[in-house]
N, C-alpha and C positions, 0 to 999 in steps of 0.2 A: 449733720441729720439730712436726711436723701429725702425728697417730694414725695413720695408716702409717705412716710413716716410725720411728720412736719405735717403733711392735710390730714390723715389721725389726731393725732394729736390737737391739730385746731379745732376739727369738727370736735372732741370732746373740750374743752374752753368752749367752746360756741354755747354747747349747752347749758354748760354750770353759768354762765355767762344768761345765759335764754331767762332762763330759771327761775331766774334772780329777778330778771327786770318782768315775769309773771306770766312768761311766753307757759303751756302745758303742749310738751314735744308728746307725740301718738306715730309717727314718724321717723325712717329714718334708715337715709338708702332707701325710697319705693324707686323701685327700677320697672319699666316695662318696655315692650319694643324700641320705644321714641327719643326710650330719653330716662335721662338721675336727674331724683330727688334731692340733695343731700337729708332737708330737717320741713317736717310738714310740723305745724304748729295750729299749738289753739288760743288764740290771747280772749277774753270775756266770749263773745260767740260770734268769736271771728276764723277763718285761718286762715295760716300762714304761710305761702311757700317760699324755701331763706335756699339761698344760693351760698353754703359755706367758698370764701376765698382764704388762704390761708400764706405769711409772704412771713420768708428773715431776712428781705430787704430788698431796696425797691430798683433792682438793678432791671431786673425785665417791668418795670410799672408798679403802679395800686394792686392790690391785690383783686381790687372791681375793677381795673380794667380788663380782669379777663376773662368777663359774662359783657361778650356783643349783644349788639341784634341778634343775630342768627342760634345764641346759645338761650335769651331769656323765649324768644320764639319756640327754645322745643324746651322749657322748661314750662311755657302755656298749657302748651298741645300734654305734655306731661302732668300738669294738674289739672284739669280736666278732663280730666279722663280718667284719675286716684276724685275724684269730686259724684262722678255720671257712676265706677263699678263700688265706690259707697255710699247715692242716694246719699249724697249732700245735699243741705237749699239751705248755706249760711254764707252769707260776704263772704266774699277772698282777695287778697294782694299778696303781693310779691316785698319778695325784700333781697337785699343780699350783704350777711356780714362779714364785714372785709377785718380781717385780720392780722396784723403784724406785728411778728416777735420781735424783739429788742433786747437782744438778755435773757431775764428770765424770764421778762415781762411781758405781756400778752393786751397791747391797745386793740380794741375790738370798736370798730363802727357802723350801723344798723343805716344803710341805704333805703331807700322806698323805690320803685325802679315800677 
């Protein structure tokens, strides 16, 4: 399975998982000149910016280890652009959704950053 396919599959599984947890997905792959946010969701009265990382092995590290300080800074800049452009004035936070594909199963871990 190639990385692009695994990433797209992981994002689909992420949406299913998050909906079951009460998240309402309001944007997918939100892009600006500064970068991209995989998912933007709302839960209760809070906006959540979510970076989805999917791996099929830990050979190159855990999924969440791919989100470094530089990537987080970029996500923050895109998030602020999003909030400003949509005139949203709600509390917000950032999460990494780490997904490990094990056989035909997916293991999810939400990490608040």
